[in-house]
C-alpha positions in Angstrom: 201.3 215.2 103.0 202.4 214.9 98.6 205.2 217.5 99.8 207.6 215.9 102.2 206.7 212.5 99.5 208.3 215.1 97.3 211.4 216.4 99.2 212.5 212.8 100.3 212.5 211.5 96.2 214.7 215.3 95.4 217.0 213.6 98.9 218.1 211.0 97.4 218.2 212.7 93.6 220.4 214.7 95.3 222.9 212.5 97.4 222.6 210.3 94.0 224.6 212.7 92.4 226.9 214.2 95.0 227.5 210.2 96.3 225.8 210.6 99.4 224.6 207.4 99.8 221.7 206.5 101.7 220.1 203.1 103.0 218.7 201.6 99.9 221.6 202.4 97.4 223.3 200.3 100.3 221.2 197.8 100.6 221.4 197.5 96.4 225.6 197.9 96.5 224.7 194.6 99.1 222.8 192.8 97.5 224.4 189.6 96.7 226.6 188.6 93.7 225.4 185.1 90.9 227.4 181.7 91.3 228.9 180.8 88.4 226.8 178.2 88.3 223.7 180.5 88.3 225.0 182.4 85.2 225.8 179.5 82.8 221.9 178.4 83.5 221.3 182.4 82.7 223.1 182.7 79.1 221.6 179.4 78.5 218.5 180.7 78.6 219.2 183.7 76.8 220.6 181.1 74.2 217.7 179.5 73.7 216.0 183.0 73.6 213.0 182.1 77.2 213.0 184.2 79.6 210.2 186.3 81.9 210.5 189.0 82.3 210.6 188.1 86.8 214.0 186.3 85.8 215.1 188.4 83.7 215.1 191.5 86.2 216.7 189.1 88.9 219.2 188.3 86.4 220.2 191.8 85.2 220.3 192.4 89.5 222.7 190.5 89.9 224.8 189.3 87.5 227.2 191.7 86.1 228.0 192.1 82.1 232.4 191.0 82.8 230.0 187.1 84.3 228.1 187.3 80.8 230.0 188.1 78.7 232.8 185.7 79.5 230.7 183.0 80.3 228.5 184.0 77.0 231.5 183.6 75.4 232.5 180.6 76.3 229.2 178.5 75.3 229.9 180.1 71.6 233.1 178.5 72.4 231.7 175.3 73.3 228.2 174.5 71.3 230.0 175.8 67.9 232.4 172.9 69.0 230.2 171.0 69.2 228.6 171.6 65.8 232.7 170.8 64.6 232.6 167.2 66.2 229.3 166.2 65.2 229.6 167.2 61.2 233.0 166.3 61.1 231.6 163.0 62.4 229.0 162.5 60.0 231.0 163.4 56.9 234.1 160.5 57.9 231.4 158.4 59.0 230.3 158.4 55.5 233.2 159.1 53.5 234.5 155.4 54.3 
């Protein structure tokens, strides 16, 4: 029994190296990608530093690095502009 399992693992590793796709690899490539709002929600939770391991694993499987970087940069820009307007409002209201 152990021998057949080892051969199966060797077959999967060799097919990965040679580029031949197997059924599990095809299922992973067909996995549904994350929507824009799902990516925004995940990035916001990540900015707060609150994320469960299960959610993190799901995010890694659904969100590409490109999606996370673009949404992250946009979120940081919005955060900085919010701080700028709040500070300018407070300074402007105290100066008068």
